[in-house]
N, C-alpha and C positions, 0 to 999 in steps of 0.2 A: 620140080626139085632135083630129080635125077639128072636132068639135062644140065643143070647148073653145076653139079658135082663133076660131070665129065669134062665140061669146059674148063673147070678149075684145074683138073689134073693135066690136061693137055698143055695149058699155059705154063704150068710148073715145069713140065719136061722141057719145053722149048727154052724157058728162062735158064734152067740148070745147064743145058748143053751149051748155050752161048756163053755163059759165065765161065764155065769150066774150061772151054777151048781158049778163051782170051787170057785166062790166068796161067795156063800151062802151054806156052807157045813152043812149038816144035815137037809136041808129043801128041800121039793119037790115042784116045780112050774110047772103048766100045762099050755101050750100056745096052743090055738086052731088054726088050719090052716086057719080059716077064718080071723084071725087077721093079717095075713101076706098078704099084698096086694102089688103087683108089679106095679109101675107107668110106664105106657107105653104112648108114645106121641099120642095125638088124632089127628083128621083131622084138617086141616088149616082153621081158621075162616075167616070171611069176613073182608075186609079193614075197618079201623076206619075212622072217619071224620077228615079232615085236621085240624091241630092245629092252634092257633092264630099266626100272623106274629111276628117274633122276632124284637127286637130294632136294628136300623142301626149300623153296625160295625164302627170302627175307620177308617180314611182315610189311605190307604196304601201308601208306598213310591212312588215317581214319577218314572215312567218307563224311559228307555233310549229313546232318540229321534228316531223317525221313519225315514225311508228312504225318500228322496225327491221324490215327485210325478212327473209324466210326465208333460212336458211343455204344457201349454195350447195353443190353436190356436191363431194366430195373430188376433188382433182386426181389425175392419174396419178402413180405413184411415180417420183421423180427418180433420176438416176444416182448411184452411190456417190461421195461426196466424197473429197478427198485426206486422208491420215492427218495428225492434229494432232500438236503437240509433246507431249513427255512431261510429265506433271504432277509436282508436288512430291511427295516421299515422305509418306506418311500417318503418323499418330501410332502409336507402338509399341503393339501389342496386349497384352492381359493375358497373364501367364504361363499356359501350359497346365498341365494336371494332371501331377503327378509320375509319371514312367514307372516301370515295374517295374525292380527291381535287376537289373543284368546278371550274367552268370555270372562267377564268380571266375576271374581270370586266372592265368596261370602265375606261379610265384614268380620274382622277379627275382634277379639275382646277389647274393651275400652282400656286405654293406657292410663298411666298415672299422670297427674297434673304437672305440667311443665313449669319452668321458671317464668317469672314475669318479664314480658318484653319491654323494650324501650317505649317512652311516651310517643304517641302519634303526633302527626302534624297538627299545629294549632288550627282550630276552626275559625271561620270568619267572625269578626266582632259583631256583637249584638247592637241593637239600637241604643241611642243615647237615653240614659235614665233620667229620672227627675233630680232636680237639685237637692242635695242633702242639707242637713242642718250645719250651721257654721261651727267649726271646731274651736277649741280653746286656743288662746294666744300662745305662741311658742316663745322660746328663749331667743335673745338677740344672737344673730349669726356673726361669724368673723368677717373681717373686711380686708381685702387686698387692694385698697384704693389706688387706682391708677397704675396697678402692677409695678409697685415700687421695687419689687424683687428683681424685675427684668430691666436692669440699668447697667450699661457698660459703655465707657467712652474714655479716650485718652488723646493727648496732644503732647508731643515731645520735641526737643530741639537738639541740634548738634553743638558740641563743645570742642571739636577737633577737626582739622582739615585732612583731606586725602586718606580715607580709610583703605584697608586692604581689600583686594578683589575677591569675589566669590565667597564672602563671609558675611553674616548678618551685621549690618551697620548699627552700632550702639548709640542711640540718641539718649544721652545721659542727663540732659536737663529736662525735668518733668514740669510741664505746664498744667496738665490735668491727667488724672489717672483714676477715673470713677470705677470702683470695684477692684482696683489694683490688679487688673488683668494684663497690663503691660509690664514686662520685666526689663528694667534698665541694664541689668548685668549681662543679659544675653541679647538684648535688642529685639526680642520677639514678643508679639502679642499672643496670649493664650486664651482661646475662646472658652468661656465658662457657661455662657448662655447660648444655646443653639438658635440661630435665626439669621436674618439678613442684615449685613453690615455695609457701611460706606467707608472707604479708605481714600486718602488723598495725601500728596506730598508736594512740597515746594523746596527745591534744592538750588542753592547758589553755587555757580562754578566759576573757576578762574584758573588761568595758566594751562589747563589741560581740557581735553574733551571729557564728556560725561556719558557713561552708558550704565543706566541704573534700572532695576526692575523690581516689581512687587512679587513676592514669592509666597505661595501657600503650600505648606507641607512638602517643600522641596521642588515644587513645580512653578515656573514663571507664569504669572497671570497677565501682567502687562509689562512692557519694556519701553524705556524712553532714552533717546540718544540726542545729545545737544553738542554741537561742535563749538569749540572755543575760537572766537574771532579776535582775540587780543584784549577784549574787554570783559567785564563781569557780566554774567548772564544768569537766567533762572530757568531751570528745567522743572516741569510739573507734570503730574499724572493723577488720575483718579479712577475708581471703579467701584462696583457693588458686587459683593460676594455673599453666597449662602454658606455659613459655617456650621459644622457640627461641633459638639462638645469635644474639647482637647485639640481642635485644629490650631495650627500656628501660622502666623502671618508676620513677614518682615521685609525689609528692603536690603538689597545688596548690589554691588557692582558686578556686572556680568561679562565684562570684557577687560583683558589685561591692559594696563597703562591708560585706561579710560576712567580714572578715578579723580576727576577734577572738582570734587565736592570741596567747597571753600567755607571756612569759618572766620568771621570777624566780629568779636563781641561788641564793637562800637559802631558797626556799620550795617551788618546784615545777619539774617538767621536762615537756617535750613530746618524745616519742620516736617514731621510725620504725624498724621492725625487719623483717627478711626473711631466710629461709634456705631452702636446698635440702632437700626431703623425700627425693626419689630422682631419680637421673639417668636419661635415656633409655637403653634397653638397647644401642642401636647405638653410643652414645657409650662405654659401658663396654666393649663388645667391642673397639672400636678402641683404647681405652686399654690393655687387656690385651695386644693384639697388639703395640703399640709397646713396652710394658714387656718382653715376652718377647723381642722383637727386640733390644732394648738389652742384655739380660743374655746373650743368645746370642753 
């Protein structure tokens, strides 16, 4: 280290002399060697006294949370606390298993006599008994000979051509009206005797087609269509119906402008006929009962 300092000083002297001589041309300057002093580091001095404390610095940012410490030891058992208030009742538990049947107890005192019950089921018939003595002759009974009360029939004819559509056709010429069950004013047959009836019609048509149907209580039972070919023609139909009391039956045109029903008093007729085949048995039984009651 010392050698390096000496060399640095010598180089500085040589550099200074050459620079100064070239800058001041024509002038001679003499520099004594005593004026060149090389500064070398001296020995280390003793430590100085401590300086005064500095002012407190600003608070630094908060550090990250530290790790949880170890759990402490359990404390000593405390004294027993005071008794708390009673809680609410819990939900009802599920029913337990059915217990065994207990022993049959002693019979109680005899109760009062109850009401009489309904009659029991009839028992089986006994054996046939012996023939008894002949009784006295009774009074003559009533007669409903041939069920004369169960009679209903009609046959009627037209007196006018081309009736209106979708209305009962009024056959105003009465050929037969047994029991007066056909109403010429309305054109309807009104059932007074429940049973099975036969109905038929024969209708002459001319100049127009004919679409005619048999109606029971507003419902078509049969329909007939006959096309006019330029000549007179006959459309016919028939059926059997079971009627209840107060049922109504009639004929009517069921299609517009298809009302070719034709009437000619000197040449042809259009007829509507119906009659009772047989009455319901319930009606006959009731008629016999009334007849016997009247004669008794």
